Structures are given as C-alpha cells and as structure tokens.
N, CA, C and O of each residue as an XYZ file, in Angstrom:
304
protein
N      17.555     45.645    -81.914
C      17.554     44.842    -80.702
C      16.233     45.082    -79.978
O      15.752     46.212    -79.891
N      15.656     44.002    -79.460
C      14.372     44.093    -78.773
C      14.549     44.636    -77.365
O      15.588     44.446    -76.734
N      13.552     45.290    -76.904
C      13.504     45.751    -75.522
C      13.135     44.557    -74.631
O      12.315     43.724    -75.016
N      13.725     44.480    -73.473
C      13.471     43.372    -72.547
C      11.991     43.309    -72.177
O      11.436     42.221    -72.023
N      11.365     44.441    -72.039
C       9.947     44.499    -71.635
C       9.035     43.856    -72.678
O       7.922     43.442    -72.355
N       9.501     43.770    -73.934
C       8.663     43.188    -74.987
C       8.750     41.662    -75.018
O       7.982     41.022    -75.737
N       9.657     41.073    -74.263
C       9.795     39.619    -74.219
C       8.766     39.015    -73.269
O       8.234     39.713    -72.405
N       8.481     37.716    -73.424
C       7.579     37.047    -72.482
C       8.152     37.102    -71.057
O       9.364     37.213    -70.876
N       7.289     37.026    -70.069
C       7.681     37.138    -68.658
C       8.733     36.100    -68.275
O       9.625     36.382    -67.476
N       8.630     34.911    -68.840
C       9.596     33.838    -68.546
C      11.023     34.286    -68.899
O      11.957     34.059    -68.130
N      11.180     34.917    -70.061
C      12.498     35.382    -70.486
C      12.949     36.598    -69.682
O      14.140     36.774    -69.428
N      11.999     37.429    -69.285
C      12.347     38.566    -68.439
C      12.887     38.090    -67.089
O      13.821     38.678    -66.543
N      12.291     37.020    -66.559
C      12.768     36.458    -65.280
C      14.178     35.889    -65.421
O      15.029     36.101    -64.558
N      14.416     35.167    -66.511
C      15.755     34.611    -66.758
C      16.766     35.745    -66.894
O      17.860     35.673    -66.334
N      16.404     36.793    -67.637
C      17.296     37.937    -67.800
C      17.601     38.582    -66.444
O      18.748     38.932    -66.165
N      16.584     38.736    -65.613
C      16.766     39.348    -64.298
C      17.716     38.512    -63.433
O      18.558     39.062    -62.725
N      17.580     37.189    -63.492
C      18.475     36.312    -62.729
C      19.919     36.442    -63.225
O      20.847     36.579    -62.428
N      20.094     36.397    -64.534
C      21.445     36.509    -65.093
C      22.062     37.869    -64.781
O      23.252     37.965    -64.480
N      21.251     38.911    -64.853
C      21.741     40.260    -64.547
C      22.159     40.354    -63.082
O      23.177     40.969    -62.764
N      21.372     39.744    -62.182
C      21.718     39.766    -60.752
C      23.020     39.014    -60.499
O      23.851     39.466    -59.711
N      23.208     37.861    -61.164
C      24.448     37.105    -61.012
C      25.643     37.905    -61.534
O      26.697     37.945    -60.899
N      25.472     38.533    -62.679
C      26.554     39.328    -63.254
C      26.909     40.502    -62.348
O      28.088     40.798    -62.154
N      25.911     41.168    -61.796
C      26.159     42.291    -60.891
C      26.895     41.817    -59.634
O      27.786     42.504    -59.134
N      26.517     40.642    -59.131
C      27.174     40.108    -57.941
C      28.637     39.783    -58.236
O      29.508     40.057    -57.410
N      28.914     39.208    -59.391
C      30.292     38.887    -59.764
C      31.121     40.145    -59.971
O      32.297     40.182    -59.610
N      30.521     41.168    -60.546
C      31.240     42.417    -60.787
C      31.519     43.160    -59.494
O      32.478     43.928    -59.410
N      30.689     42.939    -58.490
C      30.886     43.623    -57.208
C      32.073     43.038    -56.450
O      32.679     43.720    -55.623
N      32.404     41.783    -56.726
C      33.530     41.127    -56.059
C      34.741     41.240    -56.966
O      34.773     40.649    -58.045
N      35.743     42.003    -56.526
C      36.914     42.189    -57.373
C      38.109     41.369    -56.917
O      39.180     41.454    -57.518
N      37.944     40.574    -55.862
C      39.019     39.695    -55.422
C      40.045     40.348    -54.517
O      40.984     39.689    -54.069
N      39.882     41.629    -54.241
C      40.837     42.283    -53.360
C      40.337     42.223    -51.930
O      39.153     41.996    -51.677
N      41.239     42.424    -51.018
C      40.879     42.410    -49.609
C      40.411     43.798    -49.197
O      40.845     44.815    -49.736
N      39.526     43.800    -48.239
C      39.076     45.081    -47.714
C      40.032     45.528    -46.616
O      40.748     44.713    -46.034
N      40.038     46.798    -46.345
C      40.914     47.343    -45.309
C      40.400     46.904    -43.944
O      39.224     47.082    -43.627
N      41.275     46.338    -43.155
C      40.908     45.861    -41.818
C      40.980     47.018    -40.826
O      41.898     47.837    -40.861
N      39.998     47.060    -39.954
C      40.004     48.096    -38.922
C      40.877     47.629    -37.751
O      41.252     46.459    -37.679
N      41.190     48.531    -36.854
C      41.987     48.175    -35.678
C      41.264     47.132    -34.839
O      41.893     46.249    -34.255
N      39.930     47.237    -34.782
C      39.145     46.260    -34.019
C      39.244     44.874    -34.653
O      39.354     43.874    -33.944
N      39.205     44.810    -35.987
C      39.331     43.528    -36.681
C      40.679     42.881    -36.378
O      40.765     41.681    -36.116
N      41.712     43.687    -36.418
C      43.056     43.177    -36.156
C      43.174     42.697    -34.717
O      43.759     41.644    -34.463
N      42.628     43.451    -33.777
C      42.685     43.058    -32.366
C      41.884     41.774    -32.128
O      42.313     40.915    -31.358
N      40.736     41.637    -32.774
C      39.945     40.415    -32.636
C      40.730     39.205    -33.124
O      40.750     38.166    -32.464
N      41.375     39.338    -34.276
C      42.176     38.228    -34.800
C      43.348     37.910    -33.883
O      43.682     36.747    -33.656
N      43.957     38.953    -33.368
C      45.097     38.755    -32.469
C      44.666     38.028    -31.196
O      45.384     37.164    -30.693
N      43.495     38.385    -30.685
C      42.990     37.726    -29.488
C      42.717     36.246    -29.730
O      42.856     35.427    -28.822
N      42.330     35.908    -30.950
C      42.108     34.496    -31.270
C      43.411     33.699    -31.184
O      43.402     32.526    -30.811
N      44.517     34.334    -31.528
C      45.801     33.644    -31.546
C      46.576     33.784    -30.249
O      47.651     33.200    -30.111
N      46.055     34.549    -29.291
C      46.740     34.736    -28.020
C      46.396     33.641    -27.017
O      46.270     33.911    -25.822
N      46.247     32.439    -27.483
C      45.978     31.325    -26.577
C      47.235     31.050    -25.751
O      48.347     31.396    -26.151
N      47.040     30.435    -24.615
C      48.187     30.097    -23.779
C      48.979     28.976    -24.446
O      48.554     27.821    -24.474
N      50.105     29.337    -24.967
C      50.958     28.371    -25.656
C      52.155     28.092    -24.771
O      52.880     28.996    -24.354
N      52.335     26.817    -24.500
C      53.451     26.420    -23.643
C      54.744     26.523    -24.443
O      54.844     26.008    -25.557
N      55.714     27.185    -23.867
C      57.011     27.305    -24.523
C      57.712     25.946    -24.489
O      57.745     25.271    -23.460
N      58.263     25.566    -25.626
C      58.935     24.275    -25.735
C      60.421     24.518    -25.925
O      60.835     25.287    -26.793
N      61.202     23.863    -25.114
C      62.654     23.920    -25.256
C      63.041     22.895    -26.313
O      62.984     21.690    -26.064
N      63.429     23.364    -27.480
C      63.717     22.452    -28.579
C      64.978     21.637    -28.351
O      65.207     20.656    -29.059
N      65.796     22.015    -27.389
C      67.007     21.255    -27.095
C      66.785     20.220    -25.989
O      67.713     19.496    -25.628
N      65.585     20.143    -25.460
C      65.277     19.191    -24.393
C      65.088     17.799    -24.996
O      64.180     17.586    -25.799
N      65.934     16.866    -24.612
C      65.868     15.514    -25.160
C      64.557     14.830    -24.797
O      64.099     13.959    -25.536
N      63.953     15.197    -23.694
C      62.696     14.576    -23.273
C      61.522     14.998    -24.164
O      60.483     14.338    -24.162
N      61.672     16.056    -24.902
C      60.602     16.556    -25.762
C      60.684     15.988    -27.180
O      59.814     16.286    -27.999
N      61.681     15.196    -27.489
C      61.878     14.678    -28.835
C      61.366     13.253    -28.911
O      61.774     12.397    -28.126
N      60.472     12.997    -29.858
C      59.962     11.645    -30.076
C      60.990     10.909    -30.936
O      61.113     11.164    -32.134
N      61.712     10.007    -30.313
C      62.828      9.349    -30.992
C      62.373      8.389    -32.096
O      63.198      7.948    -32.897
N      61.083      8.058    -32.155
C      60.619      7.179    -33.229
C      60.542      7.932    -34.557
O      60.507      7.307    -35.617
N      60.514      9.269    -34.512
C      60.441     10.065    -35.733
C      61.777     10.677    -36.114
O      61.832     11.525    -37.005
N      62.847     10.269    -35.464
C      64.167     10.813    -35.724
C      64.970      9.774    -36.514
O      64.896      8.577    -36.233
N      65.727     10.239    -37.492
C      66.521      9.324    -38.303
C      67.607      8.676    -37.450
O      67.982      9.228    -36.416
N      68.118      7.521    -37.859
C      69.163      6.842    -37.087
C      70.398      7.708    -36.851
O      70.994      7.640    -35.776
N      70.791      8.512    -37.823
C      71.975      9.349    -37.632
C      71.704     10.440    -36.604
O      72.602     10.781    -35.833
N      70.499     10.998    -36.566
C      70.154     11.991    -35.559
C      69.981     11.331    -34.197
O      70.296     11.933    -33.171
N      69.486     10.106    -34.181
C      69.312      9.386    -32.922
C      70.666      9.181    -32.251
O      70.766      9.236    -31.025
N      71.716      8.943    -33.052
C      73.050      8.721    -32.512
C      73.573      9.990    -31.818
O      74.348      9.893    -30.866
N      73.163     11.153    -32.276
C      73.606     12.410    -31.672
C      73.099     12.515    -30.242
O      73.798     13.041    -29.376
N      71.887     12.019    -29.983
C      71.286     12.146    -28.668
C      71.684     11.024    -27.706
O      71.326     11.073    -26.530
N      72.410     10.024    -28.179
C      72.829      8.926    -27.287
C      74.132      9.242    -26.615
O      74.635      8.436    -25.833
C-alpha cells in the first residue's frame, strides 16, 4: 500500500477532505448530551408563557362549526 505522502497533492487534498468528513461523522454518535440545570431552566422559561386557562365545559368556547351533528345536539 502506498503512503499518502507519495501521492500527488491533488489526491492528498481529497484524502484530507474525506478523512475530515469521516472524523466528523464518527464524532456524532446520535445520542443526546446530558443537559445541565441551566439548560433545563432555560427551556422551562421558554414554555412558561402566560397561558390562559380554558374551561373545556364552557359552551361559549366551543366552535360549533367543527362539532359533529350528534355532539351539537348535546349542547342544544
């Protein structure tokens, strides 16, 4: 087998690119990294928006155009 250094520079460059791509793929194993407490708190703060509580039994909150005829009869 030939040594890489004995190949023309063009092939050495191609080899270097392929080696870098392979190393990058091998570095990513598809697993998740461990989240720190700060990471978790940051994510939680993103979801802590002011959400209005909805009373699901409130007839005024139900769009009757999206309710089936049999369900519509229940609310009449």
